[in-house]
C-alpha positions as YAML, in Angstrom:
chain: A
units: angstrom
residues:
- id: 1
  name: UNK
  ca: [-50.14, -3.91, -85.71]
- id: 2
  name: UNK
  ca: [-47.10, -1.72, -86.16]
- id: 3
  name: UNK
  ca: [-44.69, -1.67, -89.07]
- id: 4
  name: UNK
  ca: [-42.03, 0.71, -90.26]
- id: 5
  name: UNK
  ca: [-40.22, 1.40, -93.49]
- id: 6
  name: UNK
  ca: [-36.71, 2.76, -93.71]
- id: 7
  name: UNK
  ca: [-35.33, 4.14, -96.97]
- id: 8
  name: UNK
  ca: [-31.73, 4.95, -97.88]
- id: 9
  name: UNK
  ca: [-31.44, 8.05, -100.03]
- id: 10
  name: UNK
  ca: [-28.62, 6.92, -102.26]
- id: 11
  name: UNK
  ca: [-26.27, 4.07, -102.99]
- id: 12
  name: UNK
  ca: [-22.87, 4.50, -101.34]
- id: 13
  name: UNK
  ca: [-21.04, 4.42, -104.68]
- id: 14
  name: UNK
  ca: [-23.24, 7.22, -106.08]
- id: 15
  name: UNK
  ca: [-22.61, 9.37, -102.99]
- id: 16
  name: UNK
  ca: [-18.87, 8.82, -103.29]
- id: 17
  name: UNK
  ca: [-18.95, 9.91, -106.95]
- id: 18
  name: UNK
  ca: [-20.80, 13.11, -106.00]
- id: 19
  name: UNK
  ca: [-18.34, 13.91, -103.20]
- id: 20
  name: UNK
  ca: [-15.42, 13.37, -105.60]
- id: 21
  name: UNK
  ca: [-16.97, 15.87, -108.01]
- id: 22
  name: UNK
  ca: [-17.54, 18.36, -105.18]
- id: 23
  name: UNK
  ca: [-13.92, 17.98, -104.09]
- id: 24
  name: UNK
  ca: [-12.70, 18.62, -107.67]
- id: 25
  name: UNK
  ca: [-14.77, 21.82, -107.82]
- id: 26
  name: UNK
  ca: [-13.28, 22.95, -104.50]
- id: 27
  name: UNK
  ca: [-9.75, 22.39, -105.80]
- id: 28
  name: UNK
  ca: [-10.49, 24.43, -108.95]
- id: 29
  name: UNK
  ca: [-12.03, 27.27, -106.91]
- id: 30
  name: UNK
  ca: [-9.12, 27.13, -104.44]
- id: 31
  name: UNK
  ca: [-6.52, 27.96, -107.09]
- id: 32
  name: UNK
  ca: [-8.73, 30.70, -108.53]
- id: 33
  name: UNK
  ca: [-9.27, 32.28, -105.09]
- id: 34
  name: UNK
  ca: [-5.58, 32.12, -104.19]
- id: 35
  name: UNK
  ca: [-4.67, 33.85, -107.45]
- id: 36
  name: UNK
  ca: [-7.20, 36.61, -106.82]
- id: 37
  name: UNK
  ca: [-6.15, 37.03, -103.17]
- id: 38
  name: UNK
  ca: [-2.42, 37.26, -103.88]
- id: 39
  name: UNK
  ca: [-3.06, 39.83, -106.62]
- id: 40
  name: UNK
  ca: [-5.13, 42.05, -104.31]
- id: 41
  name: UNK
  ca: [-2.68, 41.83, -101.39]
- id: 42
  name: UNK
  ca: [0.32, 42.69, -103.58]
- id: 43
  name: UNK
  ca: [-1.46, 45.63, -105.22]
- id: 44
  name: UNK
  ca: [-2.77, 46.82, -101.84]
- id: 45
  name: UNK
  ca: [0.77, 46.74, -100.45]
- id: 46
  name: UNK
  ca: [2.23, 48.57, -103.46]
- id: 47
  name: UNK
  ca: [-0.33, 51.39, -103.37]
- id: 48
  name: UNK
  ca: [-0.58, 51.36, -99.54]
- id: 49
  name: UNK
  ca: [-4.35, 50.75, -99.56]
- id: 50
  name: UNK
  ca: [-5.85, 49.39, -96.32]
- id: 51
  name: UNK
  ca: [-9.17, 48.59, -97.98]
- id: 52
  name: UNK
  ca: [-7.59, 46.69, -100.89]
- id: 53
  name: UNK
  ca: [-5.28, 44.76, -98.54]
- id: 54
  name: UNK
  ca: [-8.29, 43.93, -96.37]
- id: 55
  name: UNK
  ca: [-10.15, 42.79, -99.45]
- id: 56
  name: UNK
  ca: [-7.17, 40.59, -100.36]
- id: 57
  name: UNK
  ca: [-7.21, 38.99, -96.92]
- id: 58
  name: UNK
  ca: [-10.92, 38.36, -97.31]
- id: 59
  name: UNK
  ca: [-10.25, 36.71, -100.67]
- id: 60
  name: UNK
  ca: [-7.54, 34.61, -99.01]
- id: 61
  name: UNK
  ca: [-10.19, 33.43, -96.56]
- id: 62
  name: UNK
  ca: [-12.13, 32.17, -99.59]
- id: 63
  name: UNK
  ca: [-9.14, 29.97, -100.40]
- id: 64
  name: UNK
  ca: [-8.88, 28.79, -96.80]
- id: 65
  name: UNK
  ca: [-12.57, 27.95, -96.80]
- id: 66
  name: UNK
  ca: [-11.96, 25.78, -99.86]
- id: 67
  name: UNK
  ca: [-9.23, 23.88, -98.00]
- id: 68
  name: UNK
  ca: [-11.50, 23.36, -94.99]
- id: 69
  name: UNK
  ca: [-14.26, 22.26, -97.36]
- id: 70
  name: UNK
  ca: [-11.95, 19.71, -98.97]
- id: 71
  name: UNK
  ca: [-11.09, 18.31, -95.53]
- id: 72
  name: UNK
  ca: [-14.79, 18.18, -94.60]
- id: 73
  name: UNK
  ca: [-15.75, 16.40, -97.82]
- id: 74
  name: UNK
  ca: [-12.89, 13.92, -97.37]
- id: 75
  name: UNK
  ca: [-14.32, 12.94, -93.98]
- id: 76
  name: UNK
  ca: [-17.93, 13.01, -95.21]
- id: 77
  name: UNK
  ca: [-17.20, 10.40, -97.88]
- id: 78
  name: UNK
  ca: [-16.24, 7.81, -95.25]
- id: 79
  name: UNK
  ca: [-18.68, 4.87, -95.24]
- id: 80
  name: UNK
  ca: [-21.20, 4.07, -92.51]
- id: 81
  name: UNK
  ca: [-19.77, 2.13, -89.56]
- id: 82
  name: UNK
  ca: [-21.02, 0.84, -86.21]
- id: 83
  name: UNK
  ca: [-20.14, 4.04, -84.38]
- id: 84
  name: UNK
  ca: [-21.59, 6.24, -87.14]
- id: 85
  name: UNK
  ca: [-24.75, 4.49, -88.44]
- id: 86
  name: UNK
  ca: [-25.89, 7.71, -90.14]
- id: 87
  name: UNK
  ca: [-22.56, 8.19, -91.87]
- id: 88
  name: UNK
  ca: [-20.14, 11.13, -91.61]
- id: 89
  name: UNK
  ca: [-22.02, 13.71, -93.71]
- id: 90
  name: UNK
  ca: [-22.28, 16.23, -90.88]
- id: 91
  name: UNK
  ca: [-18.52, 16.75, -91.17]
- id: 92
  name: UNK
  ca: [-19.39, 19.02, -94.10]
- id: 93
  name: UNK
  ca: [-21.46, 21.16, -91.72]
- id: 94
  name: UNK
  ca: [-18.75, 21.10, -89.04]
- id: 95
  name: UNK
  ca: [-16.29, 22.33, -91.68]
- id: 96
  name: UNK
  ca: [-18.64, 25.25, -92.32]
- id: 97
  name: UNK
  ca: [-18.45, 26.17, -88.61]
- id: 98
  name: UNK
  ca: [-14.67, 26.36, -88.90]
- id: 99
  name: UNK
  ca: [-15.09, 28.67, -91.91]
- id: 100
  name: UNK
  ca: [-17.45, 30.87, -89.89]
- id: 101
  name: UNK
  ca: [-15.00, 31.06, -86.98]
- id: 102
  name: UNK
  ca: [-12.12, 31.86, -89.33]
- id: 103
  name: UNK
  ca: [-14.11, 34.65, -90.95]
- id: 104
  name: UNK
  ca: [-15.01, 36.11, -87.56]
- id: 105
  name: UNK
  ca: [-11.33, 36.28, -86.53]
- id: 106
  name: UNK
  ca: [-10.38, 37.84, -89.88]
- id: 107
  name: UNK
  ca: [-13.20, 40.35, -89.48]
- id: 108
  name: UNK
  ca: [-11.78, 41.48, -86.13]
- id: 109
  name: UNK
  ca: [-8.28, 41.79, -87.61]
- id: 110
  name: UNK
  ca: [-9.49, 43.84, -90.59]
- id: 111
  name: UNK
  ca: [-11.61, 46.06, -88.33]
- id: 112
  name: UNK
  ca: [-8.61, 46.81, -86.09]
- id: 113
  name: UNK
  ca: [-6.36, 47.46, -89.11]
- id: 114
  name: UNK
  ca: [-8.90, 49.85, -90.60]
- id: 115
  name: UNK
  ca: [-9.29, 51.62, -87.26]
- id: 116
  name: UNK
  ca: [-5.52, 52.06, -86.98]
- id: 117
  name: UNK
  ca: [-5.30, 53.42, -90.52]
- id: 118
  name: UNK
  ca: [-8.17, 55.79, -89.70]
- id: 119
  name: UNK
  ca: [-6.16, 57.20, -86.80]
- id: 120
  name: UNK
  ca: [-2.95, 57.38, -88.86]
- id: 121
  name: UNK
  ca: [-3.82, 58.38, -92.43]
- id: 122
  name: UNK
  ca: [-1.24, 57.75, -95.16]
- id: 123
  name: UNK
  ca: [-1.15, 58.77, -98.82]
- id: 124
  name: UNK
  ca: [-2.07, 56.13, -101.43]
- id: 125
  name: UNK
  ca: [-0.19, 55.47, -104.65]
- id: 126
  name: UNK
  ca: [-3.07, 54.61, -106.97]
- id: 127
  name: UNK
  ca: [-2.08, 53.61, -110.50]
- id: 128
  name: UNK
  ca: [-4.06, 52.68, -113.57]
- id: 129
  name: UNK
  ca: [-2.51, 49.21, -113.50]
- id: 130
  name: UNK
  ca: [-3.71, 48.65, -109.93]
- id: 131
  name: UNK
  ca: [-7.27, 49.62, -110.88]
- id: 132
  name: UNK
  ca: [-7.24, 47.37, -113.94]
- id: 133
  name: UNK
  ca: [-5.89, 44.48, -111.86]
- id: 134
  name: UNK
  ca: [-8.68, 44.94, -109.32]
- id: 135
  name: UNK
  ca: [-11.29, 44.95, -112.08]
- id: 136
  name: UNK
  ca: [-9.85, 41.72, -113.47]
- id: 137
  name: UNK
  ca: [-10.07, 40.04, -110.05]
- id: 138
  name: UNK
  ca: [-13.72, 41.12, -109.77]
- id: 139
  name: UNK
  ca: [-14.47, 39.55, -113.15]
- id: 140
  name: UNK
  ca: [-12.71, 36.32, -112.12]
- id: 141
  name: UNK
  ca: [-14.68, 36.17, -108.87]
- id: 142
  name: UNK
  ca: [-17.91, 36.77, -110.79]
- id: 143
  name: UNK
  ca: [-17.37, 33.70, -112.95]
- id: 144
  name: UNK
  ca: [-16.11, 31.68, -109.96]
- id: 145
  name: UNK
  ca: [-19.35, 32.44, -108.09]
- id: 146
  name: UNK
  ca: [-21.55, 31.45, -111.03]
- id: 147
  name: UNK
  ca: [-19.60, 28.22, -111.57]
- id: 148
  name: UNK
  ca: [-19.55, 27.21, -107.89]
- id: 149
  name: UNK
  ca: [-23.23, 27.99, -107.33]
- id: 150
  name: UNK
  ca: [-24.22, 26.03, -110.45]
- id: 151
  name: UNK
  ca: [-22.20, 23.00, -109.36]
- id: 152
  name: UNK
  ca: [-23.52, 23.32, -105.81]
- id: 153
  name: UNK
  ca: [-27.11, 23.06, -107.05]
- id: 154
  name: UNK
  ca: [-26.21, 20.28, -109.48]
- id: 155
  name: UNK
  ca: [-24.62, 18.16, -106.73]
- id: 156
  name: UNK
  ca: [-26.91, 19.32, -103.90]
- id: 157
  name: UNK
  ca: [-23.77, 20.37, -102.02]
- id: 158
  name: UNK
  ca: [-24.25, 22.58, -98.97]
- id: 159
  name: UNK
  ca: [-20.57, 23.52, -98.82]
- id: 160
  name: UNK
  ca: [-20.42, 24.62, -102.48]
- id: 161
  name: UNK
  ca: [-23.58, 26.73, -102.30]
- id: 162
  name: UNK
  ca: [-22.49, 28.35, -99.02]
- id: 163
  name: UNK
  ca: [-19.02, 29.04, -100.38]
- id: 164
  name: UNK
  ca: [-20.45, 30.59, -103.54]
- id: 165
  name: UNK
  ca: [-22.51, 32.97, -101.40]
- id: 166
  name: UNK
  ca: [-19.34, 33.84, -99.50]
- id: 167
  name: UNK
  ca: [-17.50, 34.54, -102.74]
- id: 168
  name: UNK
  ca: [-20.44, 36.65, -103.93]
- id: 169
  name: UNK
  ca: [-19.98, 38.87, -100.88]
- id: 170
  name: UNK
  ca: [-16.33, 39.16, -101.88]
- id: 171
  name: UNK
  ca: [-17.43, 40.63, -105.21]
- id: 172
  name: UNK
  ca: [-19.54, 43.28, -103.49]
- id: 173
  name: UNK
  ca: [-16.64, 44.15, -101.18]
- id: 174
  name: UNK
  ca: [-14.23, 44.41, -104.12]
- id: 175
  name: UNK
  ca: [-16.62, 46.74, -105.88]
- id: 176
  name: UNK
  ca: [-16.68, 48.91, -102.76]
- id: 177
  name: UNK
  ca: [-12.88, 49.03, -102.73]
- id: 178
  name: UNK
  ca: [-12.77, 49.90, -106.41]
- id: 179
  name: UNK
  ca: [-15.22, 52.75, -105.89]
- id: 180
  name: UNK
  ca: [-13.19, 54.12, -102.94]
- id: 181
  name: UNK
  ca: [-9.96, 54.08, -104.98]
- id: 182
  name: UNK
  ca: [-11.66, 55.83, -107.88]
- id: 183
  name: UNK
  ca: [-13.07, 58.45, -105.51]
- id: 184
  name: UNK
  ca: [-9.63, 59.07, -103.99]
- id: 185
  name: UNK
  ca: [-8.12, 59.34, -107.47]
- id: 186
  name: UNK
  ca: [-10.57, 62.13, -108.36]
- id: 187
  name: UNK
  ca: [-9.90, 64.05, -105.16]
- id: 188
  name: UNK
  ca: [-12.04, 62.59, -102.35]
- id: 189
  name: UNK
  ca: [-10.16, 62.63, -98.98]
- id: 190
  name: UNK
  ca: [-8.15, 59.44, -98.31]
- id: 191
  name: UNK
  ca: [-10.08, 58.90, -95.08]
- id: 192
  name: UNK
  ca: [-12.60, 57.06, -97.28]
- id: 193
  name: UNK
  ca: [-10.11, 54.15, -97.60]
- id: 194
  name: UNK
  ca: [-9.97, 53.08, -93.91]
- id: 195
  name: UNK
  ca: [-13.70, 53.76, -93.58]
- id: 196
  name: UNK
  ca: [-14.41, 51.26, -96.35]
- id: 197
  name: UNK
  ca: [-11.93, 48.87, -94.74]
- id: 198
  name: UNK
  ca: [-14.02, 48.99, -91.56]
- id: 199
  name: UNK
  ca: [-17.19, 48.50, -93.58]
- id: 200
  name: UNK
  ca: [-15.59, 45.44, -95.19]
- id: 201
  name: UNK
  ca: [-15.09, 43.95, -91.71]
- id: 202
  name: UNK
  ca: [-18.84, 44.17, -91.10]
- id: 203
  name: UNK
  ca: [-19.51, 42.34, -94.37]
- id: 204
  name: UNK
  ca: [-17.22, 39.59, -93.09]
- id: 205
  name: UNK
  ca: [-19.01, 39.53, -89.72]
- id: 206
  name: UNK
  ca: [-22.30, 39.15, -91.56]
- id: 207
  name: UNK
  ca: [-20.98, 36.27, -93.68]
- id: 208
  name: UNK
  ca: [-19.68, 34.61, -90.52]
- id: 209
  name: UNK
  ca: [-23.06, 34.99, -88.80]
- id: 210
  name: UNK
  ca: [-24.95, 33.51, -91.76]
- id: 211
  name: UNK
  ca: [-22.65, 30.48, -91.85]
- id: 212
  name: UNK
  ca: [-22.95, 29.95, -88.09]
- id: 213
  name: UNK
  ca: [-26.73, 30.33, -88.17]
- id: 214
  name: UNK
  ca: [-27.30, 27.81, -90.97]
- id: 215
  name: UNK
  ca: [-24.74, 25.28, -89.73]
- id: 216
  name: UNK
  ca: [-25.93, 25.33, -86.11]
- id: 217
  name: UNK
  ca: [-29.56, 24.88, -87.20]
- id: 218
  name: UNK
  ca: [-28.59, 21.71, -89.06]
- id: 219
  name: UNK
  ca: [-26.44, 20.37, -86.20]
- id: 220
  name: UNK
  ca: [-29.29, 21.00, -83.73]
- id: 221
  name: UNK
  ca: [-31.66, 19.04, -85.99]
- id: 222
  name: UNK
  ca: [-33.99, 21.97, -86.66]
- id: 223
  name: UNK
  ca: [-37.05, 21.10, -88.75]
- id: 224
  name: UNK
  ca: [-36.33, 21.43, -92.47]
- id: 225
  name: UNK
  ca: [-39.80, 20.72, -93.85]
- id: 226
  name: UNK
  ca: [-43.09, 22.32, -92.84]
- id: 227
  name: UNK
  ca: [-45.44, 19.77, -91.24]
- id: 228
  name: UNK
  ca: [-48.35, 20.90, -93.39]
- id: 229
  name: UNK
  ca: [-46.38, 20.12, -96.52]
- id: 230
  name: UNK
  ca: [-45.85, 16.54, -95.34]
- id: 231
  name: UNK
  ca: [-49.49, 16.21, -94.25]
- id: 232
  name: UNK
  ca: [-50.72, 17.34, -97.67]
- id: 233
  name: UNK
  ca: [-48.68, 14.60, -99.34]
- id: 234
  name: UNK
  ca: [-49.61, 11.81, -96.90]
- id: 235
  name: UNK
  ca: [-53.31, 12.72, -96.66]
- id: 236
  name: UNK
  ca: [-53.64, 12.33, -100.41]
- id: 237
  name: UNK
  ca: [-53.70, 8.57, -99.76]
- id: 238
  name: UNK
  ca: [-57.22, 7.39, -98.92]
- id: 239
  name: UNK
  ca: [-55.88, 4.56, -96.75]
- id: 240
  name: UNK
  ca: [-54.42, 7.09, -94.28]
- id: 241
  name: UNK
  ca: [-56.81, 7.90, -91.43]
- id: 242
  name: UNK
  ca: [-54.51, 10.02, -89.32]
- id: 243
  name: UNK
  ca: [-50.94, 11.32, -89.23]
- id: 244
  name: UNK
  ca: [-49.01, 12.58, -86.21]
- id: 245
  name: UNK
  ca: [-45.55, 12.87, -84.60]
- id: 246
  name: UNK
  ca: [-44.07, 14.34, -87.78]
- id: 247
  name: UNK
  ca: [-40.37, 15.17, -87.60]
- id: 248
  name: UNK
  ca: [-37.75, 16.29, -90.08]
- id: 249
  name: UNK
  ca: [-34.08, 17.18, -89.83]
- id: 250
  name: UNK
  ca: [-30.88, 17.48, -91.83]
- id: 251
  name: UNK
  ca: [-30.04, 19.51, -94.92]
- id: 252
  name: UNK
  ca: [-31.25, 19.50, -98.50]
- id: 253
  name: UNK
  ca: [-28.86, 16.75, -99.59]
- id: 254
  name: UNK
  ca: [-29.09, 14.70, -96.38]
- id: 255
  name: UNK
  ca: [-32.69, 14.92, -95.16]
- id: 256
  name: UNK
  ca: [-34.52, 12.65, -92.73]
- id: 257
  name: UNK
  ca: [-38.29, 12.47, -92.20]
- id: 258
  name: UNK
  ca: [-40.20, 10.25, -89.79]
- id: 259
  name: UNK
  ca: [-43.87, 10.10, -88.79]
- id: 260
  name: UNK
  ca: [-46.65, 7.94, -87.34]
- id: 261
  name: UNK
  ca: [-49.51, 7.01, -89.68]
- id: 262
  name: UNK
  ca: [-52.78, 5.33, -88.72]
- id: 263
  name: UNK
  ca: [-54.56, 2.94, -91.11]
- id: 264
  name: UNK
  ca: [-57.43, 0.44, -90.81]
- id: 265
  name: UNK
  ca: [-56.69, -2.20, -88.17]
- id: 266
  name: UNK
  ca: [-57.53, -5.07, -90.51]
- id: 267
  name: UNK
  ca: [-54.94, -4.01, -93.11]
- id: 268
  name: UNK
  ca: [-52.46, -6.81, -93.75]
- id: 269
  name: UNK
  ca: [-48.74, -6.43, -93.11]
- id: 270
  name: UNK
  ca: [-48.07, -6.80, -96.82]
- id: 271
  name: UNK
  ca: [-50.59, -4.07, -97.71]
- id: 272
  name: UNK
  ca: [-49.27, -1.65, -95.07]
- id: 273
  name: UNK
  ca: [-45.72, -2.25, -96.24]
- id: 274
  name: UNK
  ca: [-46.69, -1.50, -99.85]
- id: 275
  name: UNK
  ca: [-48.51, 1.65, -98.71]
- id: 276
  name: UNK
  ca: [-45.44, 2.89, -96.84]
- id: 277
  name: UNK
  ca: [-43.37, 2.55, -100.01]
- id: 278
  name: UNK
  ca: [-45.96, 4.48, -102.03]
- id: 279
  name: UNK
  ca: [-46.01, 7.26, -99.44]
- id: 280
  name: UNK
  ca: [-42.23, 7.31, -99.39]
- id: 281
  name: UNK
  ca: [-42.04, 7.61, -103.18]
- id: 282
  name: UNK
  ca: [-44.59, 10.45, -103.16]
- id: 283
  name: UNK
  ca: [-42.65, 12.36, -100.49]
- id: 284
  name: UNK
  ca: [-39.50, 12.04, -102.56]
- id: 285
  name: UNK
  ca: [-41.37, 13.16, -105.65]
- id: 286
  name: UNK
  ca: [-43.18, 16.14, -104.09]
- id: 287
  name: UNK
  ca: [-40.67, 17.29, -101.44]
- id: 288
  name: UNK
  ca: [-37.13, 15.99, -101.84]
- id: 289
  name: UNK
  ca: [-35.94, 12.99, -103.84]
- id: 290
  name: UNK
  ca: [-33.12, 12.37, -101.37]
- id: 291
  name: UNK
  ca: [-35.23, 12.09, -98.23]
- id: 292
  name: UNK
  ca: [-34.61, 9.15, -95.97]
- id: 293
  name: UNK
  ca: [-38.10, 8.26, -94.76]
- id: 294
  name: UNK
  ca: [-39.17, 6.30, -91.69]
- id: 295
  name: UNK
  ca: [-42.89, 5.50, -91.40]
- id: 296
  name: UNK
  ca: [-44.47, 3.95, -88.32]
- id: 297
  name: UNK
  ca: [-47.82, 2.31, -89.13]
- id: 298
  name: UNK
  ca: [-50.43, 2.06, -86.36]
- id: 299
  name: UNK
  ca: [-53.96, 0.56, -86.28]
- id: 300
  name: UNK
  ca: [-56.94, 2.90, -86.55]
- id: 301
  name: UNK
  ca: [-60.25, 2.06, -84.81]
- id: 302
  name: UNK
  ca: [-63.43, 3.97, -85.50]
- id: 303
  name: UNK
  ca: [-65.01, 5.49, -82.44]
- id: 304
  name: UNK
  ca: [-68.58, 4.31, -81.96]
- id: 305
  name: UNK
  ca: [-71.16, 6.97, -81.18]
- id: 306
  name: UNK
  ca: [-72.99, 6.30, -77.92]
- id: 307
  name: UNK
  ca: [-76.47, 7.64, -77.14]
...
């Protein structure tokens, strides 16, 4: 006897509603990021600060990542079809790869700009207004990060959570720029400005690496749940005699789990089907309520001891 149970993690309409909410959040964050970026770039140009201009470009990349995220979500919301029986949700992950590539290119550009400024130092025109404006942008980014991360967890959205982490790095970079400008204002040599600009490029490289690492792991179907965690849930059912060939893949909001379970050979089809649903419900309860679970039931025969 062999039976299997396949569970869908959400109704299509519910998924569409979630994606619409995610897209709205991305639009809101986009306008906030563009406002912050333009402010930094203008102030950086006016005071001739390489680090502040670099920080503004990095903030602009936040806005570009929002646009890419919107495109990815728009594709992800497309319904299942014959060519895409698992849907289009991985487009969200592919969009993240584009963000990672974009950040890497920007990192190179900022590194080269900082290196050039290091070789050709220029005086900075630091004003109180420029410092206040930078502080305001840091405060805006702080609230943007909190809002985006909260919504990302609420909607189980990989793109929102990843983007909030990216914006959080922007805050740290902005703080570094602010410190460098304050140091220059009190008499520290201006060489500190291009040095921090170069340091900023490494922050961007790191953000790019983290995005690539996480996205590629998902696209390569790396395991997302520890086997022992699944075994602990399934073995809590007395009917289960053995469990093997456990596999998991996907992301937190689009997770797939499949396994082979052995039960008594004389168990009826109706009983095994009911058991599979109970196991499925327990996995959703204990591990992830949006898992799509596939269970293969196989007959178990006791081995007779021979003298």
